[in-house]
LOTOR-218302 format. One line per field, with one value per residue (C-alpha): residue in three letters; chain; residue number from 1; x, y, z. Coordinates in steps of 0.02 Angstrom, whole numbers. Each point is the difference from the previous one (the first is absolute). Example, Ala and Ser with C-alpha at 12.3 -4.5 7.8 and 13.67 -1.06 7.14 Angstrom:
BEGIN
type = (Ala Ser)
mol = (A A)
seq = (1 2)
x = (615 69)
y = (-225 172)
z = (390 -33)
//
This chain:
BEGIN
type = (Unk Unk Unk Unk Unk Unk Unk Unk Unk Unk Unk Unk Unk Unk Unk Unk Unk Unk Unk Unk Unk Unk Unk Unk Unk Unk Unk Unk Unk Unk Unk Unk Unk Unk Unk Unk Unk Unk Unk Unk Unk Unk Unk Unk Unk Unk Unk Unk Unk Unk Unk Unk Unk Unk Unk Unk Unk Unk Unk Unk Unk Unk Unk Unk Unk Unk Unk Unk Unk Unk Unk Unk Unk Unk Unk Unk Unk Unk Unk Unk Unk Unk Unk Unk Unk Unk Unk Unk Unk Unk Unk Unk Unk Unk Unk Unk Unk Unk Unk Unk Unk Unk Unk Unk Unk Unk Unk Unk Unk Unk Unk Unk Unk Unk Unk Unk Unk Unk Unk Unk Unk Unk Unk Unk Unk Unk Unk Unk Unk Unk Unk Unk Unk Unk Unk Unk Unk Unk Unk Unk Unk Unk Unk Unk Unk Unk Unk Unk Unk Unk Unk Unk Unk Unk Unk Unk Unk Unk Unk Unk Unk Unk Unk Unk Unk Unk Unk Unk Unk Unk Unk Unk Unk Unk Unk Unk Unk Unk Unk Unk Unk Unk Unk Unk Unk Unk Unk Unk Unk Unk Unk Unk Unk Unk Unk Unk Unk Unk Unk Unk Unk Unk Unk Unk Unk Unk Unk Unk Unk Unk Unk Unk Unk Unk Unk Unk Unk Unk Unk Unk Unk Unk Unk Unk Unk Unk Unk Unk Unk Unk Unk Unk Unk Unk Unk Unk Unk Unk Unk Unk Unk Unk Unk Unk Unk Unk Unk Unk Unk Unk Unk Unk Unk Unk Unk Unk Unk Unk Unk Unk Unk Unk Unk Unk Unk Unk Unk Unk Unk Unk Unk Unk Unk Unk Unk Unk Unk Unk Unk Unk Unk Unk Unk Unk Unk Unk Unk Unk Unk Unk Unk Unk Unk Unk Unk Unk Unk Unk Unk Unk Unk Unk Unk Unk Unk Unk Unk Unk Unk Unk Unk Unk Unk Unk Unk Unk Unk Unk Unk Unk Unk Unk Unk Unk Unk Unk Unk Unk Unk Unk Unk Unk Unk Unk Unk Unk Unk Unk Unk Unk Unk Unk Unk Unk Unk Unk Unk Unk Unk Unk Unk Unk Unk Unk Unk Unk Unk Unk Unk Unk Unk Unk Unk Unk Unk Unk Unk Unk Unk Unk Unk Unk Unk Unk Unk Unk Unk Unk Unk Unk Unk Unk Unk Unk Unk Unk Unk Unk Unk Unk Unk Unk Unk Unk Unk Unk Unk Unk Unk Unk Unk Unk Unk Unk Unk Unk Unk Unk Unk Unk Unk Unk Unk Unk Unk Unk Unk Unk Unk Unk Unk Unk Unk Unk Unk Unk Unk Unk Unk Unk Unk Unk Unk Unk Unk Unk Unk Unk Unk Unk Unk Unk Unk Unk Unk Unk Unk Unk Unk Unk Unk Unk Unk Unk Unk Unk Unk Unk Unk Unk Unk Unk Unk Unk Unk Unk Unk Unk Unk Unk Unk Unk Unk Unk Unk Unk Unk Unk Unk Unk Unk Unk Unk Unk Unk Unk Unk Unk Unk Unk Unk Unk Unk Unk Unk Unk Unk Unk Unk Unk Unk Unk Unk Unk Unk Unk Unk Unk Unk Unk Unk Unk Unk Unk Unk Unk Unk Unk Unk Unk Unk Unk Unk Unk Unk Unk Unk Unk Unk Unk Unk Unk Unk Unk Unk Unk Unk Unk Unk Unk Unk Unk Unk Unk Unk Unk Unk Unk Unk Unk Unk Unk Unk Unk Unk Unk Unk Unk Unk Unk Unk Unk Unk Unk Unk Unk Unk Unk Unk Unk Unk Unk Unk Unk Unk Unk Unk Unk Unk Unk Unk Unk Unk Unk Unk Unk Unk Unk Unk Unk Unk Unk Unk Unk Unk Unk Unk Unk Unk Unk Unk Unk Unk Unk Unk Unk Unk Unk Unk Unk Unk Unk Unk Unk Unk Unk Unk Unk Unk Unk Unk Unk Unk Unk Unk Unk Unk Unk Unk Unk Unk Unk Unk Unk Unk Unk Unk Unk Unk Unk Unk Unk Unk Unk Unk Unk Unk Unk Unk Unk Unk Unk Unk Unk Unk Unk Unk Unk Unk Unk Unk Unk Unk Unk Unk Unk Unk Unk Unk Unk Unk Unk Unk Unk Unk Unk Unk Unk Unk Unk Unk Unk Unk Unk Unk Unk Unk Unk Unk Unk Unk Unk Unk Unk Unk Unk Unk Unk)
mol = (A A A A A A A A A A A A A A A A A A A A A A A A A A A A A A A A A A A A A A A A A A A A A A A A A A A A A A A A A A A A A A A A A A A A A A A A A A A A A A A A A A A A A A A A A A A A A A A A A A A A A A A A A A A A A A A A A A A A A A A A A A A A A A A A A A A A A A A A A A A A A A A A A A A A A A A A A A A A A A A A A A A A A A A A A A A A A A A A A A A A A A A A A A A A A A A A A A A A A A A A A A A A A A A A A A A A A A A A A A A A A A A A A A A A A A A A A A A A A A A A A A A A A A A A A A A A A A A A A A A A A A A A A A A A A A A A A A A A A A A A A A A A A A A A A A A A A A A A A A A A A A A A A A A A A A A A A A A A A A A A A A A A A A A A A A A A A A A A A A A A A A A A A A A A A A A A A A A A A A A A A A A A A A A A A A A A A A A A A A A A A A A A A A A A A A A A A A A A A A A A A A A A A A A A A A A A A A A A A A A A A A A A A A A A A A A A A A A A A A A A A A A A A A A A A A A A A A A A A A A A A A A A A A A A A A A A A A A A A A A A A A A A A A A A A A A A A A A A A A A A A A A A A A A A A A A A A A A A A A A A A A A A A A A A A A A A A A A A A A A A A A A A A A A A A A A A A A A A A A A A A A A A A A A A A A A A A A A A A A A A A A A A A A A A A A A A A A A A A A A A A A A A A A A A A A A A A A A A A A A A A A A A A A A A A A A A A A A A A A A A A A A A A A A A A A A A A A A A A A A A A A A A A A A A A A A A A A A A A A A A A A A A A A A A A A A A A A A A A A)
seq = (1 2 3 4 5 6 7 8 9 10 11 12 13 14 15 16 17 18 19 20 21 22 23 24 25 26 27 28 29 30 31 32 33 34 35 36 37 38 39 40 41 42 43 44 45 46 47 48 49 50 51 52 53 54 55 56 57 58 59 60 61 62 63 64 65 66 67 68 69 70 71 72 73 74 75 76 77 78 79 80 81 82 83 84 85 86 87 88 89 90 91 92 93 94 95 96 97 98 99 100 101 102 103 104 105 106 107 108 109 110 111 112 113 114 115 116 117 118 119 120 121 122 123 124 125 126 127 128 129 130 131 132 133 134 135 136 137 138 139 140 141 142 143 144 145 146 147 148 149 150 151 152 153 154 155 156 157 158 159 160 161 162 163 164 165 166 167 168 169 170 171 172 173 174 175 176 177 178 179 180 181 182 183 184 185 186 187 188 189 190 191 192 193 194 195 196 197 198 199 200 201 202 203 204 205 206 207 208 209 210 211 212 213 214 215 216 217 218 219 220 221 222 223 224 225 226 227 228 229 230 231 232 233 234 235 236 237 238 239 240 241 242 243 244 245 246 247 248 249 250 251 252 253 254 255 256 257 258 259 260 261 262 263 264 265 266 267 268 269 270 271 272 273 274 275 276 277 278 279 280 281 282 283 284 285 286 287 288 289 290 291 292 293 294 295 296 297 298 299 300 301 302 303 304 305 306 307 308 309 310 311 312 313 314 315 316 317 318 319 320 321 322 323 324 325 326 327 328 329 330 331 332 333 334 335 336 337 338 339 340 341 342 343 344 345 346 347 348 349 350 351 352 353 354 355 356 357 358 359 360 361 362 363 364 365 366 367 368 369 370 371 372 373 374 375 376 377 378 379 380 381 382 383 384 385 386 387 388 389 390 391 392 393 394 395 396 397 398 399 400 401 402 403 404 405 406 407 408 409 410 411 412 413 414 415 416 417 418 419 420 421 422 423 424 425 426 427 428 429 430 431 432 433 434 435 436 437 438 439 440 441 442 443 444 445 446 447 448 449 450 451 452 453 454 455 456 457 458 459 460 461 462 463 464 465 466 467 468 469 470 471 472 473 474 475 476 477 478 479 480 481 482 483 484 485 486 487 488 489 490 491 492 493 494 495 496 497 498 499 500 501 502 503 504 505 506 507 508 509 510 511 512 513 514 515 516 517 518 519 520 521 522 523 524 525 526 527 528 529 530 531 532 533 534 535 536 537 538 539 540 541 542 543 544 545 546 547 548 549 550 551 552 553 554 555 556 557 558 559 560 561 562 563 564 565 566 567 568 569 570 571 572 573 574 575 576 577 578 579 580 581 582 583 584 585 586 587 588 589 590 591 592 593 594 595 596 597 598 599 600 601 602 603 604 605 606 607 608 609 610 611 612 613 614 615 616 617 618 619 620 621 622 623 624 625 626 627 628 629 630 631 632 633 634 635 636 637 638 639 640 641 642 643 644 645 646 647 648 649 650 651 652 653 654 655 656 657 658 659 660 661 662 663 664 665 666 667 668 669 670 671 672 673 674 675 676 677 678 679 680 681 682 683 684 685 686 687 688 689 690 691 692 693 694 695 696 697 698)
x = (-1820 -9 156 57 -15 -167 20 4 29 148 157 74 93 185 148 136 120 134 180 84 171 86 178 61 -59 -111 67 -77 -167 -148 45 -119 62 -164 69 156 54 79 176 -24 -66 163 102 -99 32 187 -1 -96 137 132 -92 -32 -188 -88 -183 -118 -186 -95 -170 -56 -75 -9 -185 -25 147 -51 -185 -7 -186 -124 26 146 174 175 122 136 99 1 55 145 47 -9 107 135 -8 4 146 94 -47 -110 -160 -158 -161 -144 -134 -183 -24 -167 55 -12 -145 26 -100 -110 -61 -46 -95 -91 -39 -13 -104 156 93 14 -108 75 -86 -64 -94 116 36 182 55 151 163 99 30 -109 -159 -126 -151 54 -179 -48 -44 81 164 4 -39 131 128 -34 9 171 67 -57 74 169 -4 -40 133 144 -35 122 147 165 50 -164 41 -177 -163 -15 -188 -59 105 -19 -184 -86 -128 -159 -164 -157 -113 -152 100 86 -168 -76 154 11 -179 33 156 -99 -136 133 78 -157 -136 -144 -35 -45 176 80 -102 55 183 1 -92 -120 -119 118 -47 -150 105 -99 -10 -162 60 170 -17 9 183 135 188 48 -12 20 -132 -47 107 72 -22 -52 167 -61 -49 171 102 -114 20 189 -14 -117 115 148 -103 -68 173 62 -142 51 180 -53 -103 157 98 -130 -8 188 -2 -136 125 117 133 76 120 -12 -130 17 -65 101 -57 37 72 14 -120 -166 -80 -160 36 -12 166 -13 -146 80 162 -94 -62 172 145 127 -24 78 7 42 89 48 90 -88 151 183 45 84 -173 -15 106 -132 -131 90 -3 -183 -58 106 -53 -182 7 96 -135 -142 91 48 177 87 -74 36 44 -86 37 108 72 177 39 -127 -187 -120 -125 -89 61 180 119 83 172 109 188 85 60 -175 -74 116 -20 -190 -9 101 -106 -157 91 61 -182 -62 -10 60 19 56 -116 -33 -121 63 136 16 -63 -142 22 -184 -158 -59 148 141 91 -8 178 53 147 49 -18 -44 187 30 124 157 -47 48 -175 6 172 -76 -139 131 88 -165 -26 174 -32 -165 80 120 -149 -83 26 -122 -149 4 -135 10 -82 -107 -29 -6 108 41 -18 -93 -61 -100 -158 -107 -185 -48 -165 -79 -152 110 55 -176 -76 121 -42 -179 -34 -46 101 68 162 -9 187 55 33 5 149 100 -33 45 158 47 -10 99 129 36 42 103 101 31 56 -140 -82 -186 -146 -178 -148 -176 -127 -58 155 117 115 50 180 24 56 -65 -154 -38 -173 10 -161 -105 -163 -128 15 -120 -41 108 147 -19 2 155 92 -62 61 169 27 -67 124 148 13 43 -130 14 -159 0 -135 -137 -4 -155 -117 -131 -69 25 -148 88 -129 82 10 -85 63 162 148 87 -162 9 185 -35 1 156 95 -69 -40 -147 13 -131 49 117 111 83 141 4 110 182 -24 108 -19 95 -24 82 116 80 -100 -65 -174 -89 -171 -90 -38 -142 -87 36 -37 100 -99 77 173 168 42 165 -7 -115 -42 82 -108 -163 -142 75 148 28 -126 55 72 85 -61 37 -118 40 -117 32 183 21 -23 -95 72 -106 70 -133 114 87 184 120 108 156 -106 -87 170 62 -159 -5 188 -9 -147 96 149 -111 -74 171 -35 168 59 66 175 20 49 -10 -150 80 143 -114 16 -160 22 -126 20 -87 -12 39 26 164 60 -68 46 36 -38 94 -57 98 -104 122 148 145 65 -38 80 -96 72 -80 45 -61 50 -68 -86 36 189 49 83 -11 -72 88 131 -117 -84 4 -159 16 -132 -139 67 -75 58 -88 79 -35 -13 -31 -176 70 136 -6 69 61 70 188 73 116 -10 -88 -148 -30 -170 -22 59 90)
y = (-182 -13 72 84 172 50 20 183 59 115 -89 36 166 -25 114 -4 -149 -6 28 -170 12 -167 6 -87 -23 -153 -136 -168 -50 -119 -165 -148 -133 -94 -53 -80 -128 44 -36 133 121 -12 12 153 89 -33 66 154 33 -18 124 121 -18 85 -9 -126 -2 -151 -76 90 -157 -117 4 -186 -41 121 -49 -175 -14 137 62 -119 76 -68 135 -112 -10 190 15 -114 104 163 -75 -39 177 85 -106 57 183 8 101 -29 71 -118 -6 -37 -136 61 21 -188 -87 -188 -138 -32 180 -17 -161 69 170 -14 160 93 -29 148 20 61 133 -140 -76 -150 -38 -48 -150 -42 -33 162 144 156 -103 80 116 150 41 -178 -7 -172 61 158 -94 -133 137 91 -164 -54 177 -1 -173 54 164 -87 -133 94 185 9 -91 95 -19 64 150 25 -74 -33 -2 -107 11 112 41 7 -139 73 -91 27 -121 19 45 139 56 24 90 107 58 47 95 92 47 76 93 67 -6 -33 -75 167 63 -161 0 178 -33 -161 77 -146 87 -64 -174 -12 -42 99 -95 -4 -111 -26 -188 29 53 -132 0 25 -177 -45 81 18 150 142 25 162 90 70 -174 -67 130 -4 -188 22 128 -114 -149 98 59 -174 -78 139 -36 -183 48 117 -141 -107 145 28 -186 -1 162 -73 -134 134 -13 169 -54 110 -52 3 -81 -13 105 -69 86 24 -86 2 106 -34 114 185 9 171 -54 -170 80 95 -162 -80 27 -33 5 -145 -53 -146 65 -109 75 -29 23 -46 156 153 70 -124 122 135 -125 -25 187 13 -134 69 181 -50 -105 134 123 -115 -27 181 -60 -165 -163 -186 -93 -164 -94 11 -137 -57 -65 -72 29 -66 127 -128 54 29 -20 152 -37 109 -15 -4 178 60 -90 99 164 -12 -45 155 103 -37 45 164 51 -45 -188 -67 -175 -112 -149 -129 -133 -121 -70 -174 -39 -125 -173 -19 101 136 119 -126 104 158 30 -1 64 -184 -69 -178 -32 42 109 -47 118 168 60 -43 77 160 -12 -8 151 95 -43 66 159 34 -17 141 110 -12 188 48 -69 149 121 190 90 100 27 -125 -155 49 185 30 156 -99 -101 -108 -17 -183 -82 -170 88 49 -181 -70 134 -34 -185 42 -72 107 154 104 -102 -164 -28 140 -68 105 -87 13 187 32 -104 95 167 -69 -74 173 69 -155 24 181 -52 101 -66 -31 -33 -54 98 -47 115 125 -15 142 29 178 -56 -60 119 -114 -113 -115 -76 -141 -74 24 -24 33 153 62 183 -3 -69 134 132 -84 24 180 42 -79 105 160 -24 -1 -181 -60 -127 -118 -90 -132 -56 -114 97 79 -59 -65 13 -143 -94 6 121 113 184 91 151 -70 -91 -8 30 97 40 108 166 -42 -56 135 -127 -85 -165 -25 -174 -140 -59 -166 -48 -169 -133 22 174 142 184 157 164 162 -2 -161 -118 -165 -60 -167 -77 160 174 125 141 138 185 105 160 25 -75 25 -128 -87 -123 -32 -150 -18 -134 -8 116 24 92 163 -42 6 -160 56 154 99 115 124 -15 95 -21 -161 -82 -147 -96 -114 -143 -43 -125 -157 40 -138 -44 95 154 -15 -14 159 98 -38 21 172 46 -49 103 152 -24 -24 -180 -86 -179 -80 -4 106 -99 -170 -67 36 -116 -142 41 2 115 1 97 -83 114 -72 37 95 -45 -13 -145 23 -160 -17 -141 -18 -68 53 -90 118 40 172 100 94 128 42 31 -172 -181 -152 -115 -151 20 126 107 189 88 164 -27 -93 -170 -111 -100 -143 -37 -97 49 90 118 77 158 63 190 144 70 153 -90 -7 -124 22 -100 13 45 -107 -157 -100 118 -20 -69 -166 19 164)
z = (855 187 80 -160 -77 -75 -190 -49 179 40 57 171 11 -20 -29 -132 -9 135 -58 1 83 24 66 -157 -177 -6 -113 -45 -70 0 82 -17 121 -21 -171 75 129 167 -60 -134 132 95 -159 -52 163 -16 -179 59 127 -135 -111 146 -21 145 -51 -80 -34 64 -30 -158 -78 150 47 -35 116 137 -3 -77 42 36 177 35 6 -13 54 70 -161 -15 181 -41 -152 98 139 -129 -69 168 59 -156 27 -155 6 -100 -67 37 -134 15 -132 -66 -182 -24 89 26 -88 152 -10 -183 35 152 -76 -190 0 61 -163 -120 -154 -163 -106 -112 147 24 183 26 102 105 -90 7 117 17 -18 116 -6 103 55 50 187 20 -74 103 160 -35 -37 162 95 -66 25 182 31 -70 96 164 -21 -82 34 145 -80 12 -183 -73 -111 -62 -63 -186 -30 -146 -159 -152 22 -168 -33 -78 29 -104 94 113 157 -96 -71 173 66 -158 22 181 -54 -135 125 113 -148 -84 131 -118 -171 -78 33 -60 -160 -35 37 -101 -149 0 -119 -134 -66 116 152 130 165 98 142 81 -26 -188 13 -19 -24 -183 -67 -183 -106 -184 -42 106 187 80 34 167 58 -49 95 152 8 1 140 96 -21 68 149 32 -1 114 122 1 36 141 77 9 73 135 40 30 98 112 55 67 -135 -44 -136 -157 -128 -189 -157 -160 -147 -173 -153 -147 -119 93 133 96 149 38 91 82 110 31 59 133 76 21 118 -138 -189 -95 -181 -113 -154 -147 -149 -165 -113 -11 -99 77 30 144 101 -24 55 166 27 -51 121 141 -23 -11 158 97 -50 56 164 27 41 33 -61 -20 -159 42 -161 -154 -110 35 -176 -121 0 -130 -68 -108 -170 56 145 79 71 111 5 170 -29 -42 151 113 -93 -5 185 43 -120 100 161 -74 -25 173 23 167 -71 -140 12 -135 -56 46 114 -77 -175 7 -75 -41 -11 -116 23 0 -132 103 58 182 100 11 -177 -51 -20 183 93 -97 -141 -68 41 185 16 -73 130 138 -75 1 184 42 -100 87 172 -46 -46 171 35 -138 99 120 -58 1 145 -119 -185 -141 -17 -180 -36 -163 -88 -129 29 -114 39 19 40 -32 -76 -147 -23 11 -111 -143 11 -48 -173 -149 41 -144 12 96 -22 116 175 156 81 -161 -13 182 -17 -158 93 147 -119 -70 171 42 -159 51 174 82 161 -15 116 -37 67 48 -84 130 108 48 -149 42 31 -180 -136 -138 -1 -147 -27 -129 -71 156 -94 140 111 134 26 156 -97 -134 138 71 -164 -18 175 -35 -156 80 141 -119 -55 -175 -57 -148 -55 -137 -121 69 164 76 -137 121 175 124 -78 -171 -69 -130 48 -147 -95 -66 74 122 91 162 -31 -153 93 100 -155 -114 -136 -82 -94 -135 -55 46 -143 48 -118 -87 79 -46 -72 65 -37 48 92 -53 153 -65 111 -68 48 -11 35 52 -67 21 -92 125 22 124 31 173 -18 -82 -135 35 -145 -149 -108 -170 -83 -96 44 173 -77 93 135 183 74 161 93 158 94 138 148 161 49 -98 -170 -73 -148 -110 -105 -128 -89 61 -13 -48 150 -58 -37 168 84 -84 34 186 23 -83 109 157 -58 -24 174 79 51 3 -9 159 -77 -154 -155 86 -95 -168 51 53 186 103 151 143 161 148 151 170 184 12 -174 -175 -113 -183 -95 -164 -114 -161 -145 -135 -79 43 173 73 138 135 120 167 182 52 21 -92 124 -109 -18 134 -135 10 -152 39 -135 -116 17 -154 -30 -122 -131 86 170 149 136 149 68 176 -15 116 -30 -89 -99 -189 -127 -178 -144 -15 -169 -101 -104 137 -9 -187 -50 -87 -179 40)
//
């Protein structure tokens, strides 16, 4: 890979992401002028002005238009588009189009197409069809990035570089095999160490030559778990190296515009986001809700809190759906009210933007039923009028973009440990319960805090968590010795730790820690699990504190811990289920059972009460009101998002940015409505009493 990064080599040193501080909230979305004629371009720009759009993303899937033949470029049409935008005062992110190589690339470099685990090499016909380790693909990607950087890097309207799109294509072919071996050599040094870490004595898998190792392709029965998780780690690192090559190619042209790439949530994850965040100027995400139920509101908060934590502060929402999005088996649709409320929900938790995929709904192509800000029916629609209302609303919220001089953007006393290793480990087949999913367990914990109105961060294992009073570790299956010490130091220093089942069972190579579960955490937690006792599907049992459990239970001893709750069923009756040990100045709680969501909510809310961890606005969550306090320069902003069905009244020494109404005597927020109060940093807010404050059904 001449000119690229050597596989397995350390990436260039780079600091944390830069706080992104535009003067206004960015509003708009992906615009694909290559799909439309010039008359539509001009119409689009006029509609953008009507809607107060100030930012679009260009070029995400335009490689075939920008480089119609290998080494031949047509940039004139994009110059013309950018001229129209800049004349209208509309900024833009410019993408490198490498997520979708053009047909000429496929024909010229068939070996650069990805190979599935079953050995089938894919061909052109969709997006994301490339072998990330193929020299031809990497060279072509660097080349197009450099051409774009040289030509457009100095344009006045350029807000930032959008590298690639939703990295995540896994390749199991020969290019990946060579790069994987190089990565493994850098990780383990020699085959003796690899064989020991991978437990290759099992099933006669011992490797005698590096060339014997391949990516985990389809095989007769079960793969080696260590090989599986190392391949996921390698794939993330390899894609990150490809992204960094594009970044360096653009930087070499002299362009200094911020650089980002859009992470993707929620249903799949092929990246280790903490390390990726450190290689970007701005962290951005595409976030598509996977439900139309009220729980969608918790999903907005989950995605936003997670991204703010990766970024260490402000971030960019690069894509969300405006109205309908097809998820294959169903279509998720947002109402106009929910589109506005969700957009403001992301901003409350740190986003500096409300960007969408896409600006105008496509008439043809694979995603023609993906909604746009301009629907198929055009601008004379209820939907487009709602888009214009959103643009007007976001202009009024411009003051929230100013970041605090120090401290967090959202102050939280609770953190949830999160790492891609946990996700990938629980995707390993043939675990004691293949139905338990990492993302679902993390979201369930976060949902409990959301329902209690308690601000929450996510924490990278090994990071500084001394500022949090409560740290929850859900289903983090592999833990290193350093990460175990990290948890021990947190508790010894006075922290309250909660660890759930399926945590700490293995080392990073997915080798079980012997002596009883949960492995290296036994001493810290004061417990020893003899057996796992998964519950049959649909079966629920009880604990003696009134909690209801499902899916998971364990045969547990607690020689060094206080028993907080015991099982009440079968031969587990009377045995410990939830325990708490005192260690140093702090405590470590162990949940050996999977609590049903309402029981989990109650347990964590009671724990926060005991620790003195308060909701942002007392009593708000019970009335369907989500309250988030975003710190700023000179003023804080209290975001109030009403998901309930009865109006509520809030009192505070502040003024609503959206209406200009003071909340000193009580601000009424209608069901489904929103308010954003500008507060002094030391000002508090409370729910007013009276009929307007009654909860739904009260």
